[in-house]
C-alpha positions in Angstrom: 169.0 57.8 43.0 167.6 58.5 39.2 167.6 55.1 37.0 167.2 55.0 33.3 167.1 52.1 31.3 167.9 51.8 27.2 166.9 48.8 25.7 169.6 48.1 23.2 168.0 44.9 22.2 165.4 42.4 23.6 168.7 40.5 25.0 170.8 43.7 25.9 169.8 47.0 28.5 171.7 49.8 28.9 171.2 51.1 33.0 172.3 54.8 33.6 172.0 55.6 37.2 172.1 59.3 38.7 173.4 60.0 42.0 175.1 58.4 44.9 175.1 54.6 44.8 175.6 53.9 48.4 173.2 52.7 51.1 170.5 54.5 50.6 170.1 54.1 47.1 171.3 50.4 46.4 168.3 48.9 47.5 166.5 50.6 43.8 169.3 49.5 41.8 169.1 46.2 43.0 165.3 46.3 42.3 165.8 47.3 38.9 168.5 44.8 37.8 165.9 41.9 39.1 163.3 43.5 36.9 165.3 43.4 33.8 166.5 39.9 34.8 163.2 38.5 35.1 162.3 40.0 31.5 165.1 37.0 30.2 167.8 40.0 29.5 171.3 38.3 29.3 173.7 41.5 28.8 173.4 44.1 31.5 175.6 47.3 30.6 175.8 49.9 33.4 177.0 53.3 32.4 178.3 55.3 35.7 179.2 58.5 34.4 176.2 60.0 35.9 176.9 58.5 39.8 178.7 60.6 41.6 180.2 58.4 44.4 179.9 54.8 45.1 180.7 52.8 48.6 180.4 49.2 49.5 176.7 48.6 49.1 177.2 50.0 45.5 179.7 47.5 45.0 177.4 44.6 46.5 174.9 45.4 44.5 176.9 44.8 41.3 178.3 41.6 42.6 174.7 40.7 43.1 173.5 41.9 39.8 176.5 39.8 38.0 175.1 36.7 40.2 171.9 36.6 39.3 171.8 37.4 35.8 174.6 34.7 35.5 172.2 32.3 37.7 168.9 32.7 35.4 170.5 33.3 31.8 174.6 32.7 32.3 174.7 36.1 31.1 177.0 39.0 31.9 176.9 42.7 33.8 179.5 45.1 32.4 180.7 48.8 34.0 181.5 51.7 31.3 182.2 55.1 32.2 183.3 54.4 36.0 184.9 57.9 37.5 188.4 57.7 39.2 186.3 56.9 42.9 184.6 54.0 41.7 187.8 53.0 39.6 190.0 53.1 42.8 187.0 51.0 44.6 187.2 48.6 42.3 191.0 48.2 42.2 191.3 48.1 46.0 188.7 45.5 46.3 189.8 43.6 43.5 186.5 43.5 41.6 188.4 45.3 39.0 189.2 41.8 37.5 185.9 41.0 37.5 184.2 44.3 36.1 186.8 45.5 33.7 185.5 49.3 33.0 184.8 49.8 29.7 185.2 53.9 28.3 181.5 53.5 27.0 178.7 51.1 26.6 179.5 51.0 23.1 182.8 49.9 23.8 181.6 47.8 26.4 179.4 45.8 23.9 181.5 45.5 21.3 183.9 43.4 23.3 181.5 40.7 23.9 179.5 38.7 21.0 175.7 39.7 20.2 173.0 37.8 21.1 
């Protein structure tokens, strides 16, 4: 899995994973989240537009990232540009109530107050 990050502000980061987010790659994303959160980032937007598949390991890493950022800074983790398979997985697990899916990172960021 390829992971790119874009710091919008010192407290806001957009993460761009590419490829599959499954048991083989979830650990990479978990490490990325940990490194970002240790820098006192309070908002992470995950742009899933280049993720071709996500399984329960991918869902687990999103939940883990959300818990970690909330614990560290009372921050938030937002989801943007999920494909239909990912939206279905979120809906079936009722995680769509925790992670609303935004059309773009900009839409996600516009729904929250600036830091």
